[in-house]
N, C-alpha and C positions, 0 to 999 in steps of 0.2 A: 504494500500500500504506500509506503514511503517513497518507493521508486516512481510510482504513478504521479504523486504530487511533485516530485522533483522534475520529472519530464514535462508536466504541464507548466510548471513555473518557468521553464526555459522556452517551451514551444509557443505559448500564448502571446507573450510580449513580442515575439518575432513575427507574429501574424500567421503562424502556421495553423491556427484554429479559425482563421477568417474565411468566410464563405467565398470571398473573391480570390483566395489563393495568395494574396499579398496584402500587406498592410497599407492603408492609405492615410496620409496625414492631411491636415487642413490645407496646406499649400498645394498638394497634389489634387485635391478635390476642387479647389478654386481654379486651378489650371485646366482641369477637365471641363468645368462649367464654361470657362472662357472659350476653349476650343470648340465645344459643342455648338456655341452660337456664332463663332467667327471663322472657323476653317471653311475653305471653299471647296465644294459646296457645303454649306453649313448643315449640320445634322438637324438643326431647328427648322429648316425649310420644309423637311418632310415629316419629321417626328413630333409628336406631342409629348412634352415632358414639363409638368407643372413647375418643378424646381428651377428650370431654365427659362421659364416664361415663354415656352415654345408651344405653338399651336399649329403644327404641320398637318397637312391634309392627305399626304400620300402614303407615308410609311406607317408601321404599326404604332399605336399609342403605347409608349413605353411605360407609362404609369399603370397600364392594365397588364401588359406583357410581363413586366418585372424581370427582365433578363439579369442573370448574374454576370459578374465581370468577365469570366472566361468566354461566355457566349458573345458578349459585346465585342471583346477583343478579336474573336474569330471573324465576326462580321466585318469589323474594321479592316482586318488584314486581307480577307479574301473577297469581300463584297458578298451580297446575297440578294437574289431577285434583281430588282432594278437599282439597288443600292450599290454604288461603286466601291472599289477597294480604296482604302486610304494609305496603303503601304508605301506608296511613292510620295505621299503628301505630308505624312507625319512620321516622326521617329517612334520607335517602340515605346519609349518613355511617355511620349505624348498620347499614344494610343491607349496605354495602360491608365493614364490619367483620366481620359474620357470614359473608359470602361469602369473605372472605380467610381467616378462621379455618377454615372447612370445607375450602377448597382446600388450605391448609397441613396441616391435620390428616390429610387423606386422601392426601397426597403428590401431589395434582394440580397444585400450584403449583410451577413449575420455577425 
């Protein structure tokens, strides 16, 4: 039992228990929100996400879909449906920031 607590004491602060698979700090979430609304084409043009003040009419309503960060990251990297890939437009770090922001904003990040 002592080993379990020792393992959790190390793993949880490192973000290993996070639903997103990585820890997101306030600066990363703010960067993700900024990119969501300003990258071209902006995510906010197509997607509805209340936390970003976005009321898109084309893509899924993210507040209802509640995608976790890995799902958002996969969509950003590869594109999905009519959504383009952002792999050539954003760094991995920036894509993770957007993914973390969306997951936290929708409540998908535990």
